[in-house]
N, C-alpha and C positions, 0 to 999 in steps of 0.2 A: 631695364629700370634701375636708378641708381637712388637706394633710400639715402637719405641724410640723417645723420646722428650728429647731436650737440649737447652739452651739458649747459644748463641754464640753474646756478646754485647747485643744488643737492638732487636735481630732477634731470632726467634723462630724456630728451624731446628727440623721437623716431618720427620721421616726415615721409612717409609713404608716397610713392610717386607712380604714377601710370597706373599699371594694370598688377592685380594681386589675384594669382590666381596658380594653378596647379605646376605652372612652367618655374615659377619663382617664390613658391610658398614657403617650400625648405630650406632655400637660400635666406630668406627674409627670416625665417622663425630661427635659424642659428645665428643670424649676427644680432636678432634681439636679446635670444637667451645667452650669448658670450657674455652682453654687457651685466646682465643680469649675474651668470655665474661670477662675474667679476665684481659683484658686490653692489650695483646699483638696484635699489628696491622702491624708486619713484620713477614712474614712467609716464610720460603725455607721448601718447600716439595720433599725430597730426596727419588728419587723412585729406587735407584742404587739395592737394596735389594727386590723389587719387581718382580714377578715371572708372576703375572697374575693381568689382572683388566676387570671388566666386567661393565655394563651399571651402575648397583648399584654403583661400584667404581668410575666411572666418575662423578657422580652426587654428590658426596661426594667433588671432584675437583670444581666441578662448585658450589656446595653451599658455600665452603669456600672462594672461589674466589669472589662471590657477597657478602657474608658477611664483608668480608675485604673491598671491594669496598664502601659500605655502609658507614665505620667507617673509611674513607681515611685512609686505610690500604694499604699494598701492598703485594703481593705472587709472588712468582717464584718456578720454577720446575726444578728439575735437575737430573742427573743420570739414565736417559731414556734409558733402553735396547731398542734392536730393535722391539722384539714382542709388548713391551708397547709403541714404537714409532708408530708404525703401527695403533694400536687403536687411539692414540691420532689424527694421520694425516686424517683417516677414517671420525673421528667423528669431524673433523673442530676444534680441540681444540688449536693446533698451531696457528691458526688465532686469538685468542680471549687471551692466555695466554703468560705472560712471561717465556721462557724456556730457560736455561743454560746449557750449557756442563757440567758443574763442580761444587760443591759446592762451591769452593771458586767463582768461576766467578758468582754463583749466590750471595753470600754473598756480592761481592764487589757491586751488583748494589744498595744494601740498603747504604752501605757507603757513596755513592756520595750524596744521598738524605738526609742525617741524619746531 
């Protein structure tokens, strides 16, 4: 899995690809937290190319959201496919996370508060 990160203005877009599970969750979390530790506090996680997410992967999303909240940051998810959507619905994540349909929609949420 090769996660891709790009800055769009002041927002970091993390595009997660393939599977996010116990095999790579720790590495993915470290990559994201490294950006946050460097001062990034606006994050879009694009799940459009993610095929599978396990409980370890869900933990990465939660840890990231919690960390950003602590630093008065903001996070939005986008590009959620139906199989991933089901996992998020079952786990109750849609009640606690900001979810947008598209990357553009997610990015527009930051521009309103910047």
